[in-house]
N, CA, C, O and the ligand as a Tripos MOL2 file, in Angstrom:
@<TRIPOS>MOLECULE
protein
  297   295    75     0     0
PROTEIN
NO_CHARGES

@<TRIPOS>ATOM
      1 N          -0.2530   12.0730    8.3160 N.3       1 MET1
      2 CA         -0.4700   10.6200    8.3470 C.3       1 MET1
      3 C          -1.5630   10.2710    9.3520 C.2       1 MET1
      4 O          -1.5110   10.6930   10.5070 O.2       1 MET1
      5 N          -2.5410    9.5070    8.9110 N.am      2 PRO2
      6 CA         -3.5670    9.0760    9.8680 C.3       2 PRO2
      7 C          -2.9960    8.0670   10.8510 C.2       2 PRO2
      8 O          -2.1850    7.2160   10.4860 O.2       2 PRO2
      9 N          -3.4200    8.1710   12.0790 N.am      3 ARG3
     10 CA         -2.9360    7.2160   13.0780 C.3       3 ARG3
     11 C          -4.0890    6.3280   13.4950 C.2       3 ARG3
     12 O          -4.8770    6.6620   14.3790 O.2       3 ARG3
     13 N          -4.1620    5.2030   12.8430 N.am      4 ASP4
     14 CA         -5.2130    4.2570   13.1560 C.3       4 ASP4
     15 C          -4.5450    2.9900   13.6640 C.2       4 ASP4
     16 O          -3.6360    2.4540   13.0300 O.2       4 ASP4
     17 N          -5.0030    2.5230   14.8060 N.am      5 ASN5
     18 CA         -4.3350    1.3830   15.4190 C.3       5 ASN5
     19 C          -4.6220    0.0620   14.7250 C.2       5 ASN5
     20 O          -3.8120   -0.8630   14.7900 O.2       5 ASN5
     21 N          -5.7670   -0.0360   14.0620 N.am      6 SER6
     22 CA         -6.1390   -1.3410   13.5330 C.3       6 SER6
     23 C          -5.9400   -1.4510   12.0240 C.2       6 SER6
     24 O          -5.5570   -2.5100   11.5270 O.2       6 SER6
     25 N          -6.1900   -0.3870   11.3030 N.am      7 THR7
     26 CA         -6.0110   -0.4740    9.8520 C.3       7 THR7
     27 C          -5.2520    0.7350    9.3470 C.2       7 THR7
     28 O          -5.2930    1.8210    9.9260 O.2       7 THR7
     29 N          -4.5750    0.5100    8.2700 N.am      8 SER8
     30 CA         -3.9930    1.6370    7.5670 C.3       8 SER8
     31 C          -3.7610    1.1730    6.1500 C.2       8 SER8
     32 O          -4.0590    0.0270    5.8130 O.2       8 SER8
     33 N          -3.2460    2.0240    5.3370 N.am      9 LYS9
     34 CA         -3.0890    1.6190    3.9480 C.3       9 LYS9
     35 C          -1.8780    2.2860    3.3280 C.2       9 LYS9
     36 O          -1.3830    3.3190    3.7790 O.2       9 LYS9
     37 N          -1.4350    1.6360    2.2720 N.am     10 VAL10
     38 CA         -0.3410    2.1940    1.4940 C.3      10 VAL10
     39 C          -0.8740    2.4210    0.0950 C.2      10 VAL10
     40 O          -1.3830    1.4880   -0.5260 O.2      10 VAL10
     41 N          -0.7720    3.6120   -0.4060 N.am     11 SER11
     42 CA         -1.2310    3.8470   -1.7720 C.3      11 SER11
     43 C          -0.0890    4.3750   -2.6250 C.2      11 SER11
     44 O           0.7300    5.1890   -2.1980 O.2      11 SER11
     45 N          -0.0780    3.8740   -3.8420 N.am     12 ARG12
     46 CA          0.9450    4.2820   -4.8070 C.3      12 ARG12
     47 C           0.2870    4.4740   -6.1580 C.2      12 ARG12
     48 O          -0.7280    3.8540   -6.4750 O.2      12 ARG12
     49 N           0.8840    5.3400   -6.9370 N.am     13 TRP13
     50 CA          0.3980    5.5380   -8.3010 C.3      13 TRP13
     51 C           1.3190    4.8420   -9.2680 C.2      13 TRP13
     52 O           2.5330    4.7920   -9.0700 O.2      13 TRP13
     53 N           0.7250    4.3020  -10.3260 N.am     14 ASP14
     54 CA          1.5540    3.7150  -11.3720 C.3      14 ASP14
     55 C           1.8260    4.7580  -12.4600 C.2      14 ASP14
     56 O           1.4220    5.9150  -12.3460 O.2      14 ASP14
     57 N           2.5080    4.3290  -13.4980 N.am     15 GLY15
     58 CA          2.9090    5.2500  -14.5540 C.3      15 GLY15
     59 C           1.7490    5.8300  -15.3420 C.2      15 GLY15
     60 O           1.9070    6.8160  -16.0630 O.2      15 GLY15
     61 N           0.5610    5.2010  -15.2000 N.am     16 HIS16
     62 CA         -0.6130    5.6950  -15.9010 C.3      16 HIS16
     63 C          -1.4510    6.6120  -15.0180 C.2      16 HIS16
     64 O          -2.5310    7.0540  -15.4090 O.2      16 HIS16
     65 N          -0.9400    6.8890  -13.8290 N.am     17 GLY17
     66 CA         -1.6570    7.7790  -12.9280 C.3      17 GLY17
     67 C          -2.7920    7.1050  -12.1790 C.2      17 GLY17
     68 O          -3.6490    7.7690  -11.5960 O.2      17 GLY17
     69 N          -2.7890    5.7600  -12.2020 N.am     18 ARG18
     70 CA         -3.8380    5.0480  -11.4830 C.3      18 ARG18
     71 C          -3.3580    4.7510  -10.0630 C.2      18 ARG18
     72 O          -2.1810    4.4750   -9.8280 O.2      18 ARG18
     73 N          -4.2880    4.8160   -9.1420 N.am     19 GLU19
     74 CA         -3.9280    4.5930   -7.7570 C.3      19 GLU19
     75 C          -4.1540    3.1310   -7.3890 C.2      19 GLU19
     76 O          -5.1820    2.5410   -7.7230 O.2      19 GLU19
     77 N          -3.1830    2.5640   -6.7020 N.am     20 HIS20
     78 CA         -3.3030    1.2020   -6.1950 C.3      20 HIS20
     79 C          -3.1630    1.2650   -4.6820 C.2      20 HIS20
     80 O          -2.2930    1.9500   -4.1460 O.2      20 HIS20
     81 N          -4.0420    0.5320   -4.0090 N.am     21 VAL21
     82 CA         -4.0680    0.6120   -2.5510 C.3      21 VAL21
     83 C          -3.8890   -0.7660   -1.9380 C.2      21 VAL21
     84 O          -4.5710   -1.7190   -2.3140 O.2      21 VAL21
     85 N          -2.9740   -0.8600   -1.0020 N.am     22 VAL22
     86 CA         -2.8270   -2.0710   -0.2010 C.3      22 VAL22
     87 C          -3.1960   -1.7140    1.2320 C.2      22 VAL22
     88 O          -2.6410   -0.7860    1.8210 O.2      22 VAL22
     89 N          -4.1260   -2.4540    1.7710 N.am     23 ARG23
     90 CA         -4.5570   -2.1960    3.1470 C.3      23 ARG23
     91 C          -3.7940   -3.0700    4.1220 C.2      23 ARG23
     92 O          -3.4970   -4.2310    3.8390 O.2      23 ARG23
     93 N          -3.4860   -2.5070    5.2560 N.am     24 VAL24
     94 CA         -2.7940   -3.2370    6.3120 C.3      24 VAL24
     95 C          -3.7480   -3.3380    7.4950 C.2      24 VAL24
     96 O          -4.2030   -2.3350    8.0450 O.2      24 VAL24
     97 N          -4.0350   -4.5840    7.8660 N.am     25 ARG25
     98 CA         -4.9750   -4.8040    8.9540 C.3      25 ARG25
     99 C          -4.2870   -5.5770   10.0600 C.2      25 ARG25
    100 O          -3.5410   -6.5190    9.7950 O.2      25 ARG25
    101 N          -4.5270   -5.1940   11.2570 N.am     26 ARG26
    102 CA         -3.9220   -5.8830   12.3760 C.3      26 ARG26
    103 C          -4.8200   -7.0030   12.8480 C.2      26 ARG26
    104 O          -5.9980   -6.7990   13.1410 O.2      26 ARG26
    105 N          -4.2430   -8.1940   12.9180 N.am     27 THR27
    106 CA         -4.9950   -9.3230   13.4390 C.3      27 THR27
    107 C          -4.1320   -9.9890   14.4970 C.2      27 THR27
    108 O          -3.3130  -10.8550   14.1870 O.2      27 THR27
    109 N          -4.3200   -9.5790   15.7540 N.am     28 GLY28
    110 CA         -3.4940  -10.1130   16.8180 C.3      28 GLY28
    111 C          -2.0610   -9.6420   16.6720 C.2      28 GLY28
    112 O          -1.8110   -8.4500   16.4960 O.2      28 GLY28
    113 N          -1.1260  -10.5650   16.7440 N.am     29 VAL29
    114 CA          0.2800  -10.1880   16.6210 C.3      29 VAL29
    115 C           0.6860  -10.0300   15.1650 C.2      29 VAL29
    116 O           1.7010   -9.4110   14.8450 O.2      29 VAL29
    117 N          -0.1410  -10.6140   14.2840 N.am     30 GLN30
    118 CA          0.1710  -10.5530   12.8630 C.3      30 GLN30
    119 C          -0.4560   -9.3350   12.2290 C.2      30 GLN30
    120 O          -1.3240   -8.6850   12.8130 O.2      30 GLN30
    121 N          -0.0140   -9.0420   11.0510 N.am     31 ARG31
    122 CA         -0.7010   -8.0650   10.2290 C.3      31 ARG31
    123 C          -1.0090   -8.7240    8.9010 C.2      31 ARG31
    124 O          -0.2070   -9.4850    8.3580 O.2      31 ARG31
    125 N          -2.1790   -8.4180    8.3980 N.am     32 THR32
    126 CA         -2.5700   -8.9410    7.0970 C.3      32 THR32
    127 C          -2.6020   -7.7860    6.1210 C.2      32 THR32
    128 O          -3.1980   -6.7400    6.3830 O.2      32 THR32
    129 N          -1.9500   -7.9940    4.9930 N.am     33 ILE33
    130 CA         -1.9780   -6.9510    3.9860 C.3      33 ILE33
    131 C          -2.7220   -7.4700    2.7680 C.2      33 ILE33
    132 O          -2.5240   -8.6120    2.3530 O.2      33 ILE33
    133 N          -3.5660   -6.6450    2.2020 N.am     34 SER34
    134 CA         -4.3570   -7.0700    1.0460 C.3      34 SER34
    135 C          -4.4460   -5.9280    0.0390 C.2      34 SER34
    136 O          -4.5780   -4.7520    0.3790 O.2      34 SER34
    137 N          -4.3670   -6.3490   -1.2140 N.am     35 CYS35
    138 CA         -4.3400   -5.3830   -2.3050 C.3      35 CYS35
    139 C          -5.7360   -5.1940   -2.8850 C.2      35 CYS35
    140 O          -6.4000   -6.1630   -3.2520 O.2      35 CYS35
    141 N          -6.1690   -3.9640   -2.9640 N.am     36 ASP36
    142 CA         -7.4790   -3.6680   -3.5330 C.3      36 ASP36
    143 C          -7.5360   -3.9530   -5.0220 C.2      36 ASP36
    144 O          -8.5940   -4.2960   -5.5490 O.2      36 ASP36
    145 N          -6.4250   -3.8160   -5.6940 N.am     37 THR37
    146 CA         -6.4140   -3.9370   -7.1460 C.3      37 THR37
    147 C          -6.5520   -5.3820   -7.6100 C.2      37 THR37
    148 O          -7.3510   -5.6700   -8.5010 O.2      37 THR37
    149 N          -5.7880   -6.2870   -7.0220 N.am     38 CYS38
    150 CA         -5.7630   -7.6510   -7.5410 C.3      38 CYS38
    151 C          -6.1820   -8.6950   -6.5060 C.2      38 CYS38
    152 O          -6.2350   -9.8830   -6.8270 O.2      38 CYS38
    153 N          -6.4770   -8.2840   -5.2850 N.am     39 GLY39
    154 CA         -6.9310   -9.2280   -4.2930 C.3      39 GLY39
    155 C          -5.8210  -10.0110   -3.6170 C.2      39 GLY39
    156 O          -6.0850  -10.9190   -2.8280 O.2      39 GLY39
    157 N          -4.5920   -9.6660   -3.9210 N.am     40 TRP40
    158 CA         -3.4230  -10.3070   -3.3080 C.3      40 TRP40
    159 C          -3.4480  -10.0960   -1.7930 C.2      40 TRP40
    160 O          -3.7860   -9.0170   -1.3060 O.2      40 TRP40
    161 N          -3.0810  -11.1550   -1.0620 N.am     41 ARG41
    162 CA         -3.0460  -11.0580    0.3900 C.3      41 ARG41
    163 C          -1.8370  -11.7590    0.9360 C.2      41 ARG41
    164 O          -1.3500  -12.7320    0.3600 O.2      41 ARG41
    165 N          -1.3530  -11.2600    2.0540 N.am     42 ARG42
    166 CA         -0.3850  -12.0460    2.7830 C.3      42 ARG42
    167 C          -0.2310  -11.5210    4.1980 C.2      42 ARG42
    168 O          -0.5580  -10.3760    4.5070 O.2      42 ARG42
    169 N           0.2740  -12.3940    5.0360 N.am     43 GLY43
    170 CA          0.5050  -11.9920    6.4120 C.3      43 GLY43
    171 C           1.9210  -11.4980    6.5610 C.2      43 GLY43
    172 O           2.8410  -11.9900    5.9070 O.2      43 GLY43
    173 N           2.0850  -10.5320    7.4170 N.am     44 ALA44
    174 CA          3.4280  -10.0100    7.6470 C.3      44 ALA44
    175 C           3.5430   -9.6170    9.1130 C.2      44 ALA44
    176 O           2.7350   -8.8460    9.6310 O.2      44 ALA44
    177 N           4.5440  -10.1530    9.7600 N.am     45 GLN45
    178 CA          4.7010   -9.8270   11.1700 C.3      45 GLN45
    179 C           5.4840   -8.5330   11.3500 C.2      45 GLN45
    180 O           5.2450   -7.7550   12.2740 O.2      45 GLN45
    181 N           6.4230   -8.3310   10.4370 N.am     46 PHE46
    182 CA          7.2420   -7.1220   10.5230 C.3      46 PHE46
    183 C           7.1540   -6.3260    9.2360 C.2      46 PHE46
    184 O           7.0380   -6.8870    8.1460 O.2      46 PHE46
    185 N           7.2090   -5.0450    9.3750 N.am     47 LEU47
    186 CA          7.2700   -4.1440    8.2380 C.3      47 LEU47
    187 C           6.2550   -4.4500    7.1440 C.2      47 LEU47
    188 O           6.6280   -4.6290    5.9840 O.2      47 LEU47
    189 N           4.9880   -4.5100    7.5010 N.am     48 PRO48
    190 CA          3.9730   -4.8010    6.4880 C.3      48 PRO48
    191 C           3.9460   -3.7490    5.3890 C.2      48 PRO48
    192 O           3.6110   -4.0420    4.2410 O.2      48 PRO48
    193 N           4.3030   -2.5150    5.7540 N.am     49 TRP49
    194 CA          4.2560   -1.4460    4.7630 C.3      49 TRP49
    195 C           5.3170   -1.6490    3.6920 C.2      49 TRP49
    196 O           5.1220   -1.3220    2.5220 O.2      49 TRP49
    197 N           6.4380   -2.1950    4.1250 N.am     50 LEU50
    198 CA          7.5010   -2.4780    3.1690 C.3      50 LEU50
    199 C           7.0660   -3.5530    2.1790 C.2      50 LEU50
    200 O           7.3080   -3.4450    0.9770 O.2      50 LEU50
    201 N           6.4180   -4.5940    2.7060 N.am     51 LYS51
    202 CA          5.8950   -5.6600    1.8480 C.3      51 LYS51
    203 C           4.8340   -5.1160    0.8970 C.2      51 LYS51
    204 O           4.7660   -5.5020   -0.2700 O.2      51 LYS51
    205 N           4.0200   -4.2230    1.4130 N.am     52 ALA52
    206 CA          2.9760   -3.6170    0.5850 C.3      52 ALA52
    207 C           3.6050   -2.8240   -0.5590 C.2      52 ALA52
    208 O           3.1640   -2.9070   -1.7050 O.2      52 ALA52
    209 N           4.6320   -2.0620   -0.2290 N.am     53 GLU53
    210 CA          5.3130   -1.2820   -1.2630 C.3      53 GLU53
    211 C           5.9500   -2.1840   -2.3050 C.2      53 GLU53
    212 O           5.9160   -1.8990   -3.5020 O.2      53 GLU53
    213 N           6.5360   -3.2840   -1.8270 N.am     54 GLU54
    214 CA          7.1550   -4.2350   -2.7500 C.3      54 GLU54
    215 C           6.1270   -4.8030   -3.7180 C.2      54 GLU54
    216 O           6.3680   -4.8970   -4.9210 O.2      54 GLU54
    217 N           4.9770   -5.1770   -3.1700 N.am     55 HIS55
    218 CA          3.9320   -5.7300   -4.0290 C.3      55 HIS55
    219 C           3.4740   -4.7080   -5.0580 C.2      55 HIS55
    220 O           3.3360   -5.0250   -6.2400 O.2      55 HIS55
    221 N           3.2440   -3.5010   -4.6130 N.am     56 LEU56
    222 CA          2.7790   -2.4480   -5.5210 C.3      56 LEU56
    223 C           3.7760   -2.2030   -6.6360 C.2      56 LEU56
    224 O           3.4020   -1.9940   -7.7900 O.2      56 LEU56
    225 N           5.0460   -2.2320   -6.2790 N.am     57 ALA57
    226 CA          6.0750   -1.9870   -7.2810 C.3      57 ALA57
    227 C           6.1960   -3.1530   -8.2550 C.2      57 ALA57
    228 O           6.3280   -2.9530   -9.4630 O.2      57 ALA57
    229 N           6.1490   -4.3910   -7.7140 N.am     58 GLU58
    230 CA          6.3870   -5.5540   -8.5640 C.3      58 GLU58
    231 C           5.1650   -5.9360   -9.3810 C.2      58 GLU58
    232 O           5.2820   -6.2760  -10.5590 O.2      58 GLU58
    233 N           3.9970   -5.8820   -8.7640 N.am     59 ALA59
    234 CA          2.7990   -6.3580   -9.4510 C.3      59 ALA59
    235 C           2.1420   -5.2840  -10.2940 C.2      59 ALA59
    236 O           1.5130   -5.5830  -11.3090 O.2      59 ALA59
    237 N           2.2840   -4.0360   -9.8800 N.am     60 HIS60
    238 CA          1.5400   -2.9800  -10.5660 C.3      60 HIS60
    239 C           2.4370   -1.8500  -11.0690 C.2      60 HIS60
    240 O           1.9490   -0.8540  -11.6040 O.2      60 HIS60
    241 N           3.7330   -2.0080  -10.8960 N.am     61 GLN61
    242 CA          4.6670   -0.9400  -11.2730 C.3      61 GLN61
    243 C           4.2090    0.3950  -10.6900 C.2      61 GLN61
    244 O           4.3350    1.4430  -11.3240 O.2      61 GLN61
    245 N           3.6830    0.3370   -9.4890 N.am     62 ALA62
    246 CA          3.1960    1.5570   -8.8400 C.3      62 ALA62
    247 C           4.1920    1.9660   -7.7710 C.2      62 ALA62
    248 O           4.2680    1.3610   -6.7010 O.2      62 ALA62
    249 N           4.9470    2.9960   -8.0800 N.am     63 THR63
    250 CA          6.0320    3.3750   -7.1790 C.3      63 THR63
    251 C           5.9740    4.8400   -6.7710 C.2      63 THR63
    252 O           6.8410    5.3210   -6.0430 O.2      63 THR63
    253 N           4.9560    5.5430   -7.2370 N.am     64 VAL64
    254 CA          4.8830    6.9590   -6.9160 C.3      64 VAL64
    255 C           4.0380    7.1620   -5.6610 C.2      64 VAL64
    256 O           2.8580    6.8110   -5.6310 O.2      64 VAL64
    257 N           4.6450    7.7250   -4.6430 N.am     65 ASP65
    258 CA          3.9530    7.9510   -3.3890 C.3      65 ASP65
    259 C           3.1880    9.2720   -3.4590 C.2      65 ASP65
    260 O           3.8000   10.3390   -3.5080 O.2      65 ASP65
    261 N           1.8620    9.2110   -3.4640 N.am     66 PRO66
    262 CA          1.0790   10.4470   -3.6260 C.3      66 PRO66
    263 C           1.2640   11.4190   -2.4700 C.2      66 PRO66
    264 O           1.1050   12.6280   -2.6420 O.2      66 PRO66
    265 N           1.5970   10.9010   -1.3010 N.am     67 SER67
    266 CA          1.7550   11.8020   -0.1600 C.3      67 SER67
    267 C           3.1180   12.4780   -0.1520 C.2      67 SER67
    268 O           3.3370   13.4590    0.5600 O.2      67 SER67
    269 N           4.0370   11.9320   -0.9630 N.am     68 ALA68
    270 CA          5.3970   12.4800   -0.9710 C.3      68 ALA68
    271 C           5.5900   13.5210   -2.0590 C.2      68 ALA68
    272 O           6.5690   14.2670   -2.0590 O.2      68 ALA68
    273 N           4.6460   13.5590   -2.9820 N.am     69 THR69
    274 CA          4.7910   14.4930   -4.0960 C.3      69 THR69
    275 C           3.6270   15.4510   -4.1510 C.2      69 THR69
    276 O           2.5140   15.1150   -3.7460 O.2      69 THR69
    277 N           3.8740   16.6070   -4.6360 N.am     70 ARG70
    278 CA          2.8010   17.5750   -4.8880 C.3      70 ARG70
    279 C           2.0120   17.1070   -6.0960 C.2      70 ARG70
    280 O           2.4810   16.2920   -6.8910 O.2      70 ARG70
    281 N           0.8220   17.6310   -6.2160 N.am     71 GLN71
    282 CA          0.0200   17.3330   -7.4010 C.3      71 GLN71
    283 C           0.7830   17.7350   -8.6490 C.2      71 GLN71
    284 O           1.3120   18.8440   -8.7260 O.2      71 GLN71
    285 N           0.8430   16.8370   -9.6310 N.am     72 PRO72
    286 CA          1.4830   17.2330  -10.8810 C.3      72 PRO72
    287 C           0.7210   18.3880  -11.5130 C.2      72 PRO72
    288 O          -0.5100   18.3960  -11.5410 O.2      72 PRO72
    289 N           1.4540   19.3420  -12.0090 N.am     73 SER73
    290 CA          0.7870   20.5390  -12.5360 C.3      73 SER73
    291 C           0.4930   20.3680  -14.0050 C.2      73 SER73
    292 O           1.2990   20.7020  -14.8740 O.2      73 SER73
    293 N          -0.6880   19.8380  -14.2540 N.am     74 ARG74
    294 CA         -1.1490   19.7920  -15.6350 C.3      74 ARG74
    295 C          -2.6510   19.6040  -15.7050 C.2      74 ARG74
    296 O          -3.2150   19.5430  -16.7970 O.2      74 ARG74
    297 ZN         -2.0030   -6.1000   -6.2780 Zn       75 ZN75
@<TRIPOS>BOND
     1     1     2 1
     2     2     3 1
     3     3     4 2
     4     3     5 am
     5     5     6 1
     6     6     7 1
     7     7     8 2
     8     7     9 am
     9     9    10 1
    10    10    11 1
    11    11    12 2
    12    11    13 am
    13    13    14 1
    14    14    15 1
    15    15    16 2
    16    15    17 am
    17    17    18 1
    18    18    19 1
    19    19    20 2
    20    19    21 am
    21    21    22 1
    22    22    23 1
    23    23    24 2
    24    23    25 am
    25    25    26 1
    26    26    27 1
    27    27    28 2
    28    27    29 am
    29    29    30 1
    30    30    31 1
    31    31    32 2
    32    31    33 am
    33    33    34 1
    34    34    35 1
    35    35    36 2
    36    35    37 am
    37    37    38 1
    38    38    39 1
    39    39    40 2
    40    39    41 am
    41    41    42 1
    42    42    43 1
    43    43    44 2
    44    43    45 am
    45    45    46 1
    46    46    47 1
    47    47    48 2
    48    47    49 am
    49    49    50 1
    50    50    51 1
    51    51    52 2
    52    51    53 am
    53    53    54 1
    54    54    55 1
    55    55    56 2
    56    55    57 am
    57    57    58 1
    58    58    59 1
    59    59    60 2
    60    59    61 am
    61    61    62 1
    62    62    63 1
    63    63    64 2
    64    63    65 am
    65    65    66 1
    66    66    67 1
    67    67    68 2
    68    67    69 am
    69    69    70 1
    70    70    71 1
    71    71    72 2
    72    71    73 am
    73    73    74 1
    74    74    75 1
    75    75    76 2
    76    75    77 am
    77    77    78 1
    78    78    79 1
    79    79    80 2
    80    79    81 am
    81    81    82 1
    82    82    83 1
    83    83    84 2
    84    83    85 am
    85    85    86 1
    86    86    87 1
    87    87    88 2
    88    87    89 am
    89    89    90 1
    90    90    91 1
    91    91    92 2
    92    91    93 am
    93    93    94 1
    94    94    95 1
    95    95    96 2
    96    95    97 am
    97    97    98 1
    98    98    99 1
    99    99   100 2
   100    99   101 am
   101   101   102 1
   102   102   103 1
   103   103   104 2
   104   103   105 am
   105   105   106 1
   106   106   107 1
   107   107   108 2
   108   107   109 am
   109   109   110 1
   110   110   111 1
   111   111   112 2
   112   111   113 am
   113   113   114 1
   114   114   115 1
   115   115   116 2
   116   115   117 am
   117   117   118 1
   118   118   119 1
   119   119   120 2
   120   119   121 am
   121   121   122 1
   122   122   123 1
   123   123   124 2
   124   123   125 am
   125   125   126 1
   126   126   127 1
   127   127   128 2
   128   127   129 am
   129   129   130 1
   130   130   131 1
   131   131   132 2
   132   131   133 am
   133   133   134 1
   134   134   135 1
   135   135   136 2
   136   135   137 am
   137   137   138 1
   138   138   139 1
   139   139   140 2
   140   139   141 am
   141   141   142 1
   142   142   143 1
   143   143   144 2
   144   143   145 am
   145   145   146 1
   146   146   147 1
   147   147   148 2
   148   147   149 am
   149   149   150 1
   150   150   151 1
   151   151   152 2
   152   151   153 am
   153   153   154 1
   154   154   155 1
   155   155   156 2
   156   155   157 am
   157   157   158 1
   158   158   159 1
   159   159   160 2
   160   159   161 am
   161   161   162 1
   162   162   163 1
   163   163   164 2
   164   163   165 am
   165   165   166 1
   166   166   167 1
   167   167   168 2
   168   167   169 am
   169   169   170 1
   170   170   171 1
   171   171   172 2
   172   171   173 am
   173   173   174 1
   174   174   175 1
   175   175   176 2
   176   175   177 am
   177   177   178 1
   178   178   179 1
   179   179   180 2
   180   179   181 am
   181   181   182 1
   182   182   183 1
   183   183   184 2
   184   183   185 am
   185   185   186 1
   186   186   187 1
   187   187   188 2
   188   187   189 am
   189   189   190 1
   190   190   191 1
   191   191   192 2
   192   191   193 am
   193   193   194 1
   194   194   195 1
   195   195   196 2
   196   195   197 am
   197   197   198 1
   198   198   199 1
   199   199   200 2
   200   199   201 am
   201   201   202 1
   202   202   203 1
   203   203   204 2
   204   203   205 am
   205   205   206 1
   206   206   207 1
   207   207   208 2
   208   207   209 am
   209   209   210 1
   210   210   211 1
   211   211   212 2
   212   211   213 am
   213   213   214 1
   214   214   215 1
   215   215   216 2
   216   215   217 am
   217   217   218 1
   218   218   219 1
   219   219   220 2
   220   219   221 am
   221   221   222 1
   222   222   223 1
   223   223   224 2
   224   223   225 am
   225   225   226 1
   226   226   227 1
   227   227   228 2
   228   227   229 am
   229   229   230 1
   230   230   231 1
   231   231   232 2
   232   231   233 am
   233   233   234 1
   234   234   235 1
   235   235   236 2
   236   235   237 am
   237   237   238 1
   238   238   239 1
   239   239   240 2
   240   239   241 am
   241   241   242 1
   242   242   243 1
   243   243   244 2
   244   243   245 am
   245   245   246 1
   246   246   247 1
   247   247   248 2
   248   247   249 am
   249   249   250 1
   250   250   251 1
   251   251   252 2
   252   251   253 am
   253   253   254 1
   254   254   255 1
   255   255   256 2
   256   255   257 am
   257   257   258 1
   258   258   259 1
   259   259   260 2
   260   259   261 am
   261   261   262 1
   262   262   263 1
   263   263   264 2
   264   263   265 am
   265   265   266 1
   266   266   267 1
   267   267   268 2
   268   267   269 am
   269   269   270 1
   270   270   271 1
   271   271   272 2
   272   271   273 am
   273   273   274 1
   274   274   275 1
   275   275   276 2
   276   275   277 am
   277   277   278 1
   278   278   279 1
   279   279   280 2
   280   279   281 am
   281   281   282 1
   282   282   283 1
   283   283   284 2
   284   283   285 am
   285   285   286 1
   286   286   287 1
   287   287   288 2
   288   287   289 am
   289   289   290 1
   290   290   291 1
   291   291   292 2
   292   291   293 am
   293   293   294 1
   294   294   295 1
   295   295   296 2
@<TRIPOS>SUBSTRUCTURE
     1 MET1         2 RESIDUE 1 A MET
     2 PRO2         6 RESIDUE 1 A PRO
     3 ARG3        10 RESIDUE 1 A ARG
     4 ASP4        14 RESIDUE 1 A ASP
     5 ASN5        18 RESIDUE 1 A ASN
     6 SER6        22 RESIDUE 1 A SER
     7 THR7        26 RESIDUE 1 A THR
     8 SER8        30 RESIDUE 1 A SER
     9 LYS9        34 RESIDUE 1 A LYS
    10 VAL10       38 RESIDUE 1 A VAL
    11 SER11       42 RESIDUE 1 A SER
    12 ARG12       46 RESIDUE 1 A ARG
    13 TRP13       50 RESIDUE 1 A TRP
    14 ASP14       54 RESIDUE 1 A ASP
    15 GLY15       58 RESIDUE 1 A GLY
    16 HIS16       62 RESIDUE 1 A HIS
    17 GLY17       66 RESIDUE 1 A GLY
    18 ARG18       70 RESIDUE 1 A ARG
    19 GLU19       74 RESIDUE 1 A GLU
    20 HIS20       78 RESIDUE 1 A HIS
    21 VAL21       82 RESIDUE 1 A VAL
    22 VAL22       86 RESIDUE 1 A VAL
    23 ARG23       90 RESIDUE 1 A ARG
    24 VAL24       94 RESIDUE 1 A VAL
    25 ARG25       98 RESIDUE 1 A ARG
    26 ARG26      102 RESIDUE 1 A ARG
    27 THR27      106 RESIDUE 1 A THR
    28 GLY28      110 RESIDUE 1 A GLY
    29 VAL29      114 RESIDUE 1 A VAL
    30 GLN30      118 RESIDUE 1 A GLN
    31 ARG31      122 RESIDUE 1 A ARG
    32 THR32      126 RESIDUE 1 A THR
    33 ILE33      130 RESIDUE 1 A ILE
    34 SER34      134 RESIDUE 1 A SER
    35 CYS35      138 RESIDUE 1 A CYS
    36 ASP36      142 RESIDUE 1 A ASP
    37 THR37      146 RESIDUE 1 A THR
    38 CYS38      150 RESIDUE 1 A CYS
    39 GLY39      154 RESIDUE 1 A GLY
    40 TRP40      158 RESIDUE 1 A TRP
    41 ARG41      162 RESIDUE 1 A ARG
    42 ARG42      166 RESIDUE 1 A ARG
    43 GLY43      170 RESIDUE 1 A GLY
    44 ALA44      174 RESIDUE 1 A ALA
    45 GLN45      178 RESIDUE 1 A GLN
    46 PHE46      182 RESIDUE 1 A PHE
    47 LEU47      186 RESIDUE 1 A LEU
    48 PRO48      190 RESIDUE 1 A PRO
    49 TRP49      194 RESIDUE 1 A TRP
    50 LEU50      198 RESIDUE 1 A LEU
    51 LYS51      202 RESIDUE 1 A LYS
    52 ALA52      206 RESIDUE 1 A ALA
    53 GLU53      210 RESIDUE 1 A GLU
    54 GLU54      214 RESIDUE 1 A GLU
    55 HIS55      218 RESIDUE 1 A HIS
    56 LEU56      222 RESIDUE 1 A LEU
    57 ALA57      226 RESIDUE 1 A ALA
    58 GLU58      230 RESIDUE 1 A GLU
    59 ALA59      234 RESIDUE 1 A ALA
    60 HIS60      238 RESIDUE 1 A HIS
    61 GLN61      242 RESIDUE 1 A GLN
    62 ALA62      246 RESIDUE 1 A ALA
    63 THR63      250 RESIDUE 1 A THR
    64 VAL64      254 RESIDUE 1 A VAL
    65 ASP65      258 RESIDUE 1 A ASP
    66 PRO66      262 RESIDUE 1 A PRO
    67 SER67      266 RESIDUE 1 A SER
    68 ALA68      270 RESIDUE 1 A ALA
    69 THR69      274 RESIDUE 1 A THR
    70 ARG70      278 RESIDUE 1 A ARG
    71 GLN71      282 RESIDUE 1 A GLN
    72 PRO72      286 RESIDUE 1 A PRO
    73 SER73      290 RESIDUE 1 A SER
    74 ARG74      294 RESIDUE 1 A ARG
    75 ZN75       297 GROUP 0 **** ****
C-alpha cells in the first residue's frame, strides 16, 4: 500500500473487468473524494475509503478489489 499523506485512491473492478478509481484528497480536516469515472464528488470527514467503496459498488457495480486478488488466469 502506498503511504501518501495528501492523496490516495481506491480502485475497484466491475463485472466487465473495467477499473474504476475514486481519489481521496486531503483538504484540511476534511477529505474530498472524487470519482474518475463519473465525476462524482463528496466530502467525507471520516472513513473516506468506505464512502468511496460504497460509491463504486452502487454507481458502477465495481466491487472487486484488484489488490486483494491475484490476476485472473486467462
Ligand atoms: Zn462514479
